[in-house]
C-alpha positions in Angstrom: -31.8 -1.2 -7.9 -29.9 0.1 -4.8 -26.7 -1.3 -3.5 -26.1 -1.2 0.2 -22.5 -0.3 1.0 -20.9 -0.5 4.5 -19.1 2.5 5.6 -16.2 2.6 8.0 -16.5 3.9 11.5 -13.7 4.5 14.1 -15.0 4.4 17.7 -13.1 6.2 20.4 -14.2 6.6 24.0 -16.3 9.7 23.6 -16.7 10.0 19.8 -17.3 8.0 16.6 -15.6 9.2 13.4 -17.3 8.2 10.1 -15.0 9.2 7.2 -17.6 8.8 4.5 -20.0 11.4 5.9 -17.0 13.5 7.3 -18.8 13.5 10.7 -17.8 13.1 14.4 -20.7 11.7 16.4 -20.4 12.5 20.1 -21.8 10.5 22.9 -24.1 13.4 23.9 -25.8 13.0 20.5 -24.3 16.1 18.9 -22.6 16.1 15.5 -19.6 17.9 14.2 -19.1 18.1 10.5 -15.5 18.2 9.3 -14.1 19.8 6.2 -12.8 17.6 3.4 -9.2 18.1 4.4 -9.8 17.5 8.1 -11.7 14.3 7.4 -9.0 13.0 5.0 -6.3 13.8 7.5 -8.2 12.1 10.4 -9.0 9.1 8.2 -5.3 8.6 7.3 -4.3 9.0 11.0 -6.9 6.5 12.0 -5.8 4.1 9.3 -2.3 4.4 10.6 -3.4 4.6 14.3 -0.6 4.5 16.7 2.0 5.5 14.1 3.5 9.0 13.9 3.0 10.5 10.5 5.1 13.6 9.5 3.4 16.8 8.5 4.9 16.5 5.0 3.6 13.0 4.5 0.1 14.1 5.6 0.3 17.2 3.3 1.3 15.1 0.3 -1.5 12.6 0.9 -4.3 14.8 2.1 -4.0 18.3 0.7 -5.9 19.5 -2.4 -3.7 20.2 -5.4 -4.1 24.0 -5.1 -3.5 24.2 -1.4 -0.3 25.5 0.3 1.6 24.0 3.3 0.4 27.0 5.4 -3.2 26.1 4.6 -2.4 22.6 5.5 -1.1 23.7 8.9 -4.4 25.6 9.5 -6.3 22.4 8.8 -4.2 20.7 11.5 -5.0 23.4 13.9 -8.7 23.3 13.2 -8.8 19.5 13.6 -6.9 19.8 16.9 -9.5 22.3 18.1 -12.4 20.1 17.1 -10.8 17.2 19.0 -11.9 18.9 22.3 -15.4 18.7 23.8 -16.5 20.7 26.9 -12.8 21.4 27.7 -11.8 17.8 27.5 -9.7 16.2 24.9 -12.0 13.4 23.5 -10.3 12.7 20.2 -6.8 11.3 20.8 -5.1 13.4 18.1 -1.6 14.3 19.3 1.4 16.3 18.2 4.5 14.2 18.6 7.4 16.7 19.1 9.0 17.7 15.8 8.2 14.3 14.3 4.5 14.7 13.3 1.1 13.7 14.4 -0.6 10.5 15.7 -4.0 9.2 16.7 -4.2 6.6 19.4 -5.7 3.2 18.5 -9.5 3.4 18.4 -11.5 1.2 20.7 -13.2 -0.4 17.7 -13.1 -0.2 13.9 -16.7 -0.9 12.7 -17.8 -1.7 9.2 -20.8 0.6 9.7 -21.8 3.0 12.5 -24.0 1.3 14.9 -27.0 2.9 16.7 -26.1 5.9 18.8 -24.6 5.2 22.2 -26.5 6.3 25.3 -25.0 7.7 28.4 -25.2 5.0 31.3 -27.5 6.0 34.2 -25.8 6.8 37.5 -27.3 3.7 39.2 -26.8 1.4 36.3 -23.3 -0.2 35.7 -22.0 0.3 32.2 -22.3 -2.7 29.9 -19.2 -3.9 28.2 -20.7 -4.9 24.8 -23.9 -6.0 23.4 -24.1 -9.0 21.1 -25.2 -6.9 18.1 -22.3 -4.6 18.5 -19.9 -7.6 18.6 -21.3 -9.1 15.4 -21.0 -5.8 13.6 -17.5 -5.1 14.7 -14.5 -5.7 12.5 -11.7 -6.2 14.9 -9.0 -5.1 12.4 -6.9 -3.5 15.0 -4.3 -6.2 14.5 -2.9 -4.5 11.4 -2.0 -1.2 13.2 -0.6 -3.2 16.1 1.7 -5.2 13.7 2.8 -2.0 12.1 3.4 -0.4 15.4 5.5 -3.4 16.6 7.5 -3.3 13.4 8.1 0.4 13.7 9.2 -0.1 17.4 11.6 -2.8 16.2 13.2 -0.4 13.6 13.5 2.3 16.2 15.2 -0.1 18.6 17.5 -1.2 15.9 18.4 2.3 14.9 19.0 3.2 18.6 21.3 0.2 19.0 23.3 1.3 16.0 23.7 4.8 17.3 25.0 3.7 20.7 
């Protein structure tokens, strides 16, 4: 007997990230396979999308037991390099000053990766969404938004105390 399990998929403008397969699926139908550490780091950043996570926090949660902080920094560099496609930054992976790293909110969080997207034709207007995609989507972006709002409230409160 086989059990079908849904996998998560984070959809950004030009790329889909599927943590279970450690894969980036680009809109031009190419695939980039991530290392274990890269995938875990990106998955954690996607889970806390919009929030800034410090390098130490990521290191504690993502790194393998026998890896060093210097190896962790090389994973960050490698993931940042893989976020570019044809000279354009497609994966919104950002360095936020001295504070840490952040991934912008994905367009959708899906319970499974839908069929590959196709590039719209030049004479054909892009469609917003197909009914199948809407039924498959888990619109669970509210959790990161709530966390982002609470973090902003804390930052505003600390700023008010300091002034």
